[in-house]
C-alpha positions as CSV (number, residue, x, y, z in Angstrom):
1,M,152.7,49.9,-177.4
2,K,152.5,47.6,-180.2
3,K,152.8,44.0,-178.5
4,R,154.9,41.3,-180.4
5,A,152.8,38.2,-180.7
6,L,154.1,35.7,-178.9
7,G,155.0,31.7,-179.8
8,F,153.2,29.1,-179.0
9,W,155.5,27.7,-176.3
10,E,155.2,31.5,-174.7
11,I,151.5,31.6,-174.7
12,W,152.1,27.9,-173.4
13,N,154.7,29.0,-170.2
14,M,152.2,32.1,-169.2
15,S,149.5,30.2,-169.0
16,F,150.6,27.3,-167.6
17,G,149.9,28.4,-164.0
18,F,146.2,27.7,-164.4
19,L,147.0,24.0,-164.1
20,G,148.1,24.4,-160.1
21,I,145.1,27.2,-159.9
22,Q,142.5,24.5,-161.2
23,F,144.3,21.9,-158.8
24,G,143.1,24.0,-156.1
25,F,139.7,24.7,-156.9
26,A,138.9,21.0,-158.0
27,L,140.0,19.9,-154.7
28,Q,138.1,22.4,-152.9
29,N,134.8,21.5,-155.1
30,A,135.2,17.6,-154.5
31,N,136.4,17.1,-151.3
32,V,135.6,20.2,-148.6
33,S,131.7,19.5,-148.0
34,R,133.1,16.0,-147.1
35,I,136.1,17.4,-144.6
36,F,133.5,19.4,-143.1
37,E,130.7,16.4,-142.1
38,T,133.4,14.6,-141.0
39,L,134.0,17.4,-138.7
40,G,130.2,17.6,-137.5
41,A,128.4,19.6,-139.9
42,S,125.0,18.9,-140.5
43,K,123.5,18.9,-144.6
44,D,121.3,22.3,-143.7
45,E,124.9,23.9,-142.5
46,L,126.8,23.1,-145.6
47,P,125.0,26.0,-148.0
48,I,126.6,28.4,-145.1
49,L,130.0,27.5,-144.7
50,W,130.1,27.1,-148.8
51,L,129.5,30.7,-149.0
52,A,132.4,31.3,-148.0
53,A,134.1,30.9,-151.6
54,P,131.7,32.9,-153.7
55,V,131.5,36.0,-150.9
56,T,135.6,35.8,-150.7
57,G,135.7,36.5,-154.6
58,L,133.3,39.0,-154.6
59,I,135.6,41.0,-152.1
60,V,139.3,40.2,-153.0
61,Q,139.0,40.0,-156.9
62,P,138.3,43.4,-157.7
63,I,140.8,44.8,-155.0
64,I,143.6,42.7,-156.4
65,G,142.9,43.8,-159.7
66,Y,142.9,47.2,-158.9
67,F,146.4,46.9,-157.2
68,S,147.8,44.5,-159.6
69,D,147.7,47.7,-162.0
70,R,149.1,50.0,-159.8
71,T,151.8,47.7,-159.0
72,W,155.3,47.5,-160.5
73,H,158.3,45.4,-159.2
74,P,161.5,45.8,-160.4
75,K,162.1,42.2,-160.7
76,L,158.7,40.8,-160.5
77,G,156.6,43.0,-162.8
78,R,152.9,43.7,-162.5
79,R,150.8,40.9,-162.0
80,R,153.6,38.2,-160.8
81,P,154.0,39.6,-157.2
82,Y,150.4,38.8,-156.8
83,F,151.2,35.4,-158.7
84,L,153.9,34.3,-155.7
85,L,151.8,35.5,-153.0
86,G,148.7,33.8,-153.7
87,A,150.5,30.7,-154.4
88,I,152.4,30.6,-151.3
89,L,149.1,31.3,-149.7
90,A,146.8,28.8,-151.3
91,S,149.4,26.1,-151.2
92,L,149.7,26.2,-147.1
93,A,146.0,26.3,-146.8
94,L,145.5,23.2,-149.5
95,I,148.2,21.7,-146.5
96,V,146.1,22.8,-143.5
97,M,142.4,21.7,-144.8
98,P,142.6,18.5,-144.7
99,N,144.4,18.6,-140.9
100,S,141.4,20.9,-139.6
101,P,141.3,19.7,-136.0
102,M,137.3,21.8,-135.9
103,L,134.6,22.5,-138.0
104,W,135.6,26.4,-137.2
105,V,139.4,25.8,-138.4
106,A,138.2,24.0,-141.2
107,A,135.5,26.9,-142.3
108,G,138.3,29.9,-141.8
109,T,141.0,27.5,-143.5
110,L,138.3,27.9,-146.7
111,W,137.8,31.5,-146.4
112,I,142.1,31.8,-146.5
113,M,142.4,29.2,-149.6
114,D,139.6,30.7,-151.7
115,A,140.7,34.1,-150.7
116,S,144.3,32.8,-151.9
117,I,143.2,31.6,-155.2
118,N,141.4,34.0,-156.0
119,I,144.9,36.3,-155.5
120,S,146.4,34.1,-158.1
121,M,143.7,33.8,-160.5
122,E,142.4,37.1,-161.0
123,P,145.9,38.7,-162.3
124,F,145.9,35.9,-164.7
125,R,142.9,36.7,-166.3
126,A,144.5,40.5,-166.9
127,F,148.0,39.0,-167.8
128,V,146.5,37.8,-171.5
129,G,145.7,41.6,-172.1
130,D,148.8,42.8,-170.9
131,L,151.0,40.4,-173.2
132,L,148.9,39.3,-176.1
133,P,148.0,41.7,-179.0
134,E,143.9,41.4,-180.1
135,E,144.8,38.9,-182.2
136,Q,146.1,36.7,-180.1
137,R,144.1,37.5,-177.0
138,T,141.1,34.1,-178.2
139,R,144.1,31.3,-178.2
140,G,145.4,33.4,-174.8
141,F,142.3,32.5,-173.2
142,A,141.8,29.4,-174.9
143,M,145.0,27.9,-173.4
144,Q,144.2,28.9,-169.9
145,S,141.1,27.1,-170.7
146,F,142.8,24.1,-171.7
147,F,144.9,23.9,-168.9
148,I,141.7,24.4,-166.4
149,G,140.3,21.4,-168.0
150,I,143.6,19.2,-167.5
151,G,144.3,20.4,-164.0
152,A,140.3,19.6,-163.1
153,V,140.4,16.2,-164.7
154,V,143.5,15.2,-162.9
155,A,142.8,16.9,-159.5
156,S,139.0,15.2,-159.6
157,M,140.7,11.5,-160.1
158,L,143.6,12.4,-157.7
159,P,141.8,10.2,-154.5
160,Y,140.7,7.3,-157.0
161,M,144.4,7.3,-158.6
162,L,145.9,7.3,-155.4
163,K,143.7,4.8,-153.9
164,N,143.1,2.1,-156.6
165,W,146.5,3.2,-158.4
166,F,148.9,3.2,-155.8
167,G,147.6,1.4,-153.1
168,V,147.2,4.7,-150.4
169,E,145.4,3.1,-147.7
170,D,141.6,4.4,-147.4
171,E,141.1,5.6,-143.7
172,S,143.3,7.6,-141.9
173,T,143.4,8.3,-138.1
174,S,141.3,11.7,-138.3
175,G,138.6,9.4,-140.6
176,L,139.3,11.0,-143.7
177,P,140.8,9.0,-146.3
178,A,144.2,9.0,-146.5
179,S,143.9,9.2,-150.5
180,V,142.1,12.5,-149.7
181,K,144.9,14.0,-147.8
182,W,147.5,13.0,-149.8
183,S,145.8,14.6,-153.0
184,F,145.6,17.6,-150.7
185,Y,149.1,17.6,-150.4
186,L,150.1,16.9,-154.1
187,G,147.7,19.9,-155.0
188,A,149.8,22.4,-152.7
189,I,153.1,21.1,-154.7
190,A,151.2,21.5,-158.2
191,F,149.7,24.9,-157.3
192,F,152.9,26.1,-156.1
193,G,155.4,24.5,-159.1
194,T,152.9,25.5,-162.0
195,V,152.3,29.5,-160.8
196,L,156.5,29.4,-160.1
197,W,156.6,27.8,-163.4
198,T,154.9,31.1,-165.6
199,I,156.8,33.5,-163.0
200,L,160.3,32.4,-164.1
201,T,159.8,31.5,-167.7
202,T,157.6,34.9,-168.6
203,K,158.5,38.4,-168.8
204,E,155.8,41.7,-168.5
205,Y,156.1,44.8,-170.6
206,P,156.9,47.9,-168.0
207,P,155.0,50.9,-168.1
208,E,155.9,53.4,-171.3
209,D,156.8,56.0,-168.4
210,M,157.8,54.8,-165.1
211,E,158.3,58.0,-163.5
212,A,154.5,59.2,-164.4
213,F,153.6,55.7,-163.4
214,R,155.0,55.9,-159.8
215,K,153.7,59.4,-159.3
216,E,150.2,58.6,-160.2
217,N,149.8,55.6,-158.0
218,A,152.2,56.7,-155.2
219,E,149.5,58.1,-153.1
220,V,146.6,55.6,-153.6
221,G,145.6,54.1,-150.0
222,V,144.1,50.8,-149.4
223,F,140.7,52.6,-148.2
224,D,141.1,54.5,-151.9
225,G,141.8,51.2,-153.4
226,I,138.9,49.3,-151.8
227,K,136.5,52.6,-152.6
228,E,137.4,52.5,-156.0
229,S,137.1,48.3,-156.6
230,F,133.6,48.1,-155.5
231,M,132.4,52.1,-157.3
232,G,133.6,49.8,-160.4
233,I,130.3,48.4,-161.1
234,F,128.5,51.7,-161.8
235,K,131.4,52.5,-164.6
236,M,131.3,49.8,-166.6
237,P,131.6,49.8,-170.3
238,K,128.9,48.8,-172.7
239,T,130.8,45.4,-173.7
240,M,131.0,44.8,-170.1
241,K,127.1,45.4,-168.8
242,Q,126.1,43.3,-171.7
243,L,128.4,40.6,-170.7
244,S,127.1,40.8,-167.5
245,L,123.5,39.5,-167.7
246,V,125.3,36.6,-170.2
247,Q,127.9,35.6,-167.1
248,F,124.9,36.2,-164.3
249,F,122.8,33.4,-166.0
250,T,125.6,31.3,-167.2
251,W,127.3,31.0,-163.3
252,F,123.7,30.7,-162.2
253,A,123.8,27.5,-164.1
254,L,127.0,26.8,-163.0
255,F,126.3,26.7,-159.4
256,S,123.2,24.6,-159.5
257,M,125.0,22.1,-161.3
258,W,128.1,21.8,-158.4
259,I,125.3,22.0,-155.6
260,Y,122.9,19.6,-157.2
261,T,124.5,17.1,-159.6
262,T,125.5,14.4,-157.1
263,T,122.3,14.5,-155.2
264,S,120.1,14.5,-158.7
265,I,122.0,11.9,-160.2
266,T,122.2,9.4,-157.4
267,S,118.7,10.0,-156.5
268,H,117.7,10.1,-160.3
269,V,119.7,7.3,-162.4
270,Y,120.5,5.3,-159.5
271,D,117.8,3.3,-157.2
272,M,118.3,4.8,-153.3
273,K,114.8,3.8,-151.9
274,V,113.5,1.4,-149.6
275,S,109.7,0.3,-149.5
276,T,107.0,2.0,-147.6
277,A,106.9,-1.1,-145.1
278,Q,110.7,-1.1,-144.7
279,F,110.7,2.8,-144.0
280,D,108.1,2.3,-141.7
281,E,109.9,-0.4,-139.5
282,M,113.0,2.1,-139.9
283,H,110.7,5.3,-139.1
284,S,108.9,3.4,-136.0
285,K,112.2,1.8,-134.1
286,F,114.1,4.8,-135.0
287,K,111.9,6.6,-132.4
288,A,111.3,3.8,-129.9
289,E,114.8,3.4,-129.5
290,I,116.7,6.7,-130.0
291,L,114.3,9.2,-128.9
292,T,112.3,8.3,-126.4
293,Q,114.4,6.5,-124.0
294,N,115.8,10.0,-122.5
295,R,118.8,9.0,-123.7
296,K,120.6,7.0,-121.0
297,D,123.9,9.2,-121.3
298,G,121.6,11.8,-119.8
299,I,122.2,14.2,-123.4
300,A,119.6,17.4,-122.8
301,K,117.0,17.9,-125.7
302,L,118.8,20.5,-128.6
303,D,116.6,23.3,-127.5
304,D,117.9,23.0,-123.8
305,I,121.3,23.8,-124.6
306,S,122.2,27.5,-123.9
307,F,123.7,30.1,-126.4
308,S,126.4,29.8,-124.6
309,E,126.7,26.5,-124.9
310,K,126.1,26.5,-128.5
311,I,129.0,29.2,-129.3
312,K,131.5,27.0,-127.1
313,S,130.2,23.9,-129.2
314,V,131.8,25.6,-132.3
315,F,134.9,26.0,-130.6
316,V,135.2,23.0,-128.3
317,P,134.5,19.3,-129.6
318,S,132.0,18.0,-127.8
319,P,131.1,13.9,-129.2
320,E,127.9,14.3,-127.4
321,R,126.7,17.4,-128.7
322,S,127.5,16.3,-132.3
323,L,125.6,13.0,-131.3
324,L,122.9,15.1,-130.0
325,K,122.9,17.6,-133.1
326,R,122.7,14.1,-135.5
327,I,119.7,12.9,-133.8
328,N,117.7,15.8,-134.0
329,A,118.8,16.2,-137.6
330,A,117.7,12.3,-138.3
331,D,114.1,13.0,-136.7
332,S,113.6,16.1,-138.3
333,E,114.1,14.3,-141.6
334,M,112.6,10.9,-140.9
335,E,109.4,12.7,-139.9
336,S,109.9,14.8,-143.6
337,L,110.1,11.8,-145.6
338,N,107.1,10.1,-143.6
339,N,104.6,13.2,-144.8
340,K,106.0,13.7,-148.1
341,Y,105.5,10.0,-149.2
342,E,102.7,9.2,-147.5
343,G,100.4,6.8,-149.6
344,S,103.4,6.3,-152.2
345,E,105.1,2.5,-152.8
346,D,108.6,3.4,-151.9
347,V,110.3,6.4,-149.9
348,L,113.8,8.2,-151.6
349,L,116.1,8.1,-149.0
350,S,119.3,10.7,-148.3
351,K,122.5,9.4,-147.9
352,G,122.3,11.1,-144.3
353,I,119.8,8.7,-143.1
354,I,121.2,6.1,-144.8
355,D,125.0,7.0,-142.8
356,F,122.9,7.5,-139.4
357,L,120.8,4.2,-139.5
358,R,124.0,2.2,-140.2
359,D,126.0,3.9,-138.1
360,K,127.5,0.9,-135.9
361,E,126.2,3.1,-132.6
362,F,122.4,2.9,-133.6
363,S,122.3,-0.3,-135.7
364,K,122.4,-2.7,-132.8
365,S,120.0,-0.9,-130.6
366,L,117.2,-0.3,-133.9
367,N,117.2,-3.9,-134.7
368,L,115.9,-4.1,-138.2
369,N,115.0,-7.6,-139.6
370,N,117.7,-8.8,-141.6
371,T,115.8,-7.7,-145.4
372,T,115.6,-4.0,-144.2
373,N,119.5,-3.9,-143.4
374,E,120.0,-5.7,-146.4
375,R,117.8,-2.9,-148.1
376,L,119.9,-0.3,-146.4
377,T,123.5,-1.7,-147.5
378,Y,122.0,-2.0,-151.1
379,V,121.0,1.8,-151.5
380,N,123.9,2.6,-149.6
381,D,126.5,0.8,-152.2
382,Q,123.9,2.5,-155.3
383,Y,124.9,5.9,-153.4
384,N,128.6,5.2,-153.1
385,E,128.5,4.0,-157.1
386,G,126.4,7.1,-158.1
387,G,129.0,9.4,-156.2
388,D,132.0,7.5,-157.8
389,W,130.0,8.3,-161.3
390,V,129.6,11.8,-160.7
391,G,133.5,11.9,-160.5
392,V,134.1,10.4,-163.6
393,C,131.4,12.3,-165.5
394,F,133.2,15.6,-164.2
395,A,136.3,14.7,-165.5
396,V,134.6,13.9,-168.7
397,Y,133.2,17.2,-169.0
398,N,136.7,18.8,-168.0
399,G,138.4,16.6,-170.3
400,I,135.9,18.0,-173.1
401,A,136.5,21.4,-172.2
402,A,140.4,21.0,-172.3
403,L,140.0,19.7,-175.7
404,F,137.5,21.7,-177.1
405,A,139.4,24.8,-176.0
406,L,142.1,24.0,-178.9
407,L,139.2,24.4,-181.7
408,L,137.9,27.9,-180.1
409,P,140.1,30.1,-182.1
410,F,138.8,28.9,-185.2
411,L,135.7,28.3,-184.0
412,A,135.5,32.4,-183.1
413,R,137.6,33.0,-186.5
414,R,134.8,31.5,-188.5
415,F,131.4,32.6,-186.5
416,S,132.8,35.2,-184.2
417,R,133.4,35.2,-180.7
418,K,129.6,35.8,-179.5
419,V,127.8,33.1,-181.7
420,T,130.6,30.7,-180.9
421,H,129.7,31.9,-177.2
422,M,126.2,31.3,-178.1
423,L,126.2,27.9,-179.7
424,C,128.5,26.9,-176.7
425,L,126.1,27.8,-173.9
426,I,122.9,26.3,-175.9
427,A,125.4,22.9,-176.4
428,G,125.7,23.3,-172.3
429,G,122.0,23.9,-171.5
430,L,121.0,21.0,-173.8
431,G,123.4,18.7,-172.0
432,L,122.0,19.7,-168.2
433,I,118.6,19.6,-169.2
434,S,119.2,15.9,-171.1
435,I,120.5,14.5,-167.4
436,F,116.8,14.4,-166.8
437,F,115.4,12.1,-169.2
438,I,118.5,9.6,-168.6
439,T,118.2,6.6,-167.0
440,S,121.7,4.7,-167.2
441,N,125.3,6.2,-166.1
442,T,126.7,5.5,-169.7
443,G,123.9,8.0,-170.7
444,L,125.1,10.5,-168.2
445,L,128.6,10.8,-170.6
446,I,127.0,12.7,-173.6
447,A,125.5,14.8,-171.7
448,M,128.6,15.8,-170.1
449,V,130.0,16.6,-173.7
450,G,127.7,19.6,-174.1
451,I,128.9,20.8,-170.9
452,G,132.6,20.8,-171.2
453,I,132.1,22.3,-174.6
454,A,129.9,25.3,-172.7
455,W,132.4,24.8,-170.0
456,A,135.6,25.3,-172.2
457,S,133.8,28.6,-173.6
458,I,133.0,30.0,-170.3
459,L,136.3,29.8,-169.2
460,S,137.4,32.0,-172.7
461,M,134.9,33.9,-175.1
462,P,133.6,36.5,-172.2
463,Y,137.3,37.3,-171.1
464,A,138.3,37.8,-174.9
465,M,135.7,39.7,-176.0
466,L,135.8,42.1,-173.0
467,A,139.5,42.3,-173.1
468,G,139.4,44.6,-176.8
469,A,137.0,47.1,-174.6
470,L,139.4,47.8,-171.4
471,P,142.6,50.3,-171.7
472,E,145.7,48.0,-170.4
473,S,146.4,50.8,-167.5
474,K,142.7,49.4,-165.8
475,M,142.8,45.6,-167.5
476,G,143.3,44.2,-164.0
477,Y,140.9,46.1,-162.1
478,Y,137.8,45.8,-164.5
479,M,138.3,42.0,-165.1
480,G,138.2,42.1,-161.1
481,V,134.8,44.0,-161.4
482,F,133.6,41.7,-163.9
483,N,133.9,38.7,-161.8
484,F,131.7,40.2,-159.6
485,F,128.8,38.2,-162.0
486,I,130.5,35.4,-161.1
487,V,130.3,35.1,-157.6
488,I,126.6,37.2,-157.1
489,P,124.9,34.4,-159.1
490,Q,126.5,31.9,-157.0
491,I,125.1,33.8,-153.7
492,V,121.8,33.7,-155.5
493,S,121.7,30.2,-156.8
494,A,122.7,29.0,-153.0
495,G,119.8,31.3,-151.4
496,I,116.8,30.4,-153.4
497,L,117.2,27.5,-155.1
498,G,116.4,25.1,-152.3
499,Y,113.2,27.0,-151.7
500,V,112.2,27.1,-155.2
501,L,112.6,23.3,-155.5
502,N,110.9,22.3,-152.1
503,K,107.6,24.7,-153.1
504,L,107.2,24.1,-156.8
505,F,109.1,20.6,-157.2
506,G,108.6,18.7,-153.9
507,G,112.4,19.2,-153.7
508,E,113.6,16.7,-156.3
509,P,116.6,18.1,-156.6
510,I,116.9,17.1,-160.8
511,Y,114.6,20.0,-161.5
512,A,117.6,22.3,-160.5
513,L,119.9,20.7,-163.3
514,V,116.9,21.8,-165.4
515,I,116.5,25.1,-164.4
516,G,120.1,25.3,-164.9
517,G,119.7,24.1,-168.1
518,M,117.3,26.7,-169.4
519,M,119.3,29.4,-167.5
520,M,122.4,28.5,-169.7
521,I,120.5,28.7,-172.7
522,L,119.1,32.1,-171.7
523,A,122.9,33.5,-171.3
524,G,123.6,32.0,-174.6
525,I,120.6,34.0,-176.5
526,L,121.8,36.9,-174.5
527,T,125.1,36.9,-176.0
528,L,124.1,38.1,-179.4
529,R,123.2,41.5,-177.8
530,V,127.4,41.8,-176.7
531,N,129.2,44.1,-178.6
532,D,132.2,42.2,-180.1
533,K,134.4,44.7,-181.5
534,A,137.9,45.3,-179.9
535,T,136.7,49.1,-179.1
536,I,138.0,51.1,-175.7
537,E,134.7,52.0,-174.2
538,I,135.6,53.6,-170.8
539,N,133.4,55.7,-168.5
540,E,135.5,57.3,-166.5
């Protein structure tokens, strides 16, 4: 079937739902760790809790892609039933997440939220291949990138805007800022509303032979779908194999950036150090006042808690046990800092240690001198200023991506898609590496320009190159399999980067961004190996 070329507003409408989807992802990325920590998660527990996101994508996306290829609803069509289901579930999860009463509820909600977002997002990639002729696909994916950028900018800035522009009170009864809660509520409305707009304004092409389509898919069971989805990695077309390496190194770099940008910028550009003498005072008084008095409230040492009690603590809130975990975590980290910076003139504090030493419950008993207390207040302000600036940086690179996405179709026609993607990835890699050499917050915005250029291309060019190598009947299936190479590198990055940093770079997080930049440049070079011709090449 020859597809007609769509007009600008038709492409706008079919891509508009991505605005809401990105609201969900941006709110999740910016605030879920904060919610976990409010509910008692330690810094070391965060990576395990966060693995839910890539693991969920690994499981859900190929299965949804497989079944969306084999679906036809008389009113909603092929992909739109999944848009609607994902939007309903994701919007509900966005409302529940900031109101989670316990850590296990928040962790479970993250799984549901990420799975639901993936249910909506995965068919959107195939939607472009379904509805647009080959010559318009780059434009279609670029339009998706535009909405992703706009959604990320607004969602990232939403808590700030609600607090500073609309006067939403800073603290709620749960300990989370009310501005964060309302951001999630508004995100739920945006997610459902924009996806519904696409559903109502865009029609799909039905199968050419409806009877044959129904007969072919009538006996496809859930188990068959799951098995076939994960076998797809062994049946990838040549173009997908070539792009898989590009995607692996690209998303390794991106996940490195998302995990370590805040700690890198606050420690590298901002001043979070105290003198060795001040740290020695903190350390010694911490030991004397907190750990060696046998805890007057009678809390046992962490090692004395039985396994059953530890399991119980996951499901039943316990202020005493939460306090004990904080004490043990602070003790371990302070010992590590003491050993790491022995003989140095100053010590770089983490946010966790700063918060613990400034906690109202402990600050009086520690009885630190005024100079040390003033320094703690200063480094805490530096962290908050740096953390706020990271949000600005993320908004800038997403804004650059939204604007640059509009130029991608012209660049692709001028240089080819793979050369354009290579140049964009190299710009992003250089942007990440440049952060190592930047010492001012305004200088960081220049680095974000390169990252934004790369992000615009990452969200469109690989899919535009891949779509031409896939048959329409398996577009959703292979797009889902392709996402293996988004989530697998995230899992690898979360698993090995901490070890590499500790063993080779003294635990300095800024080197994670340097490694990420090098990975992104390598991904750009590997793009030159990709076949960029619209030739369907399927291995049955």
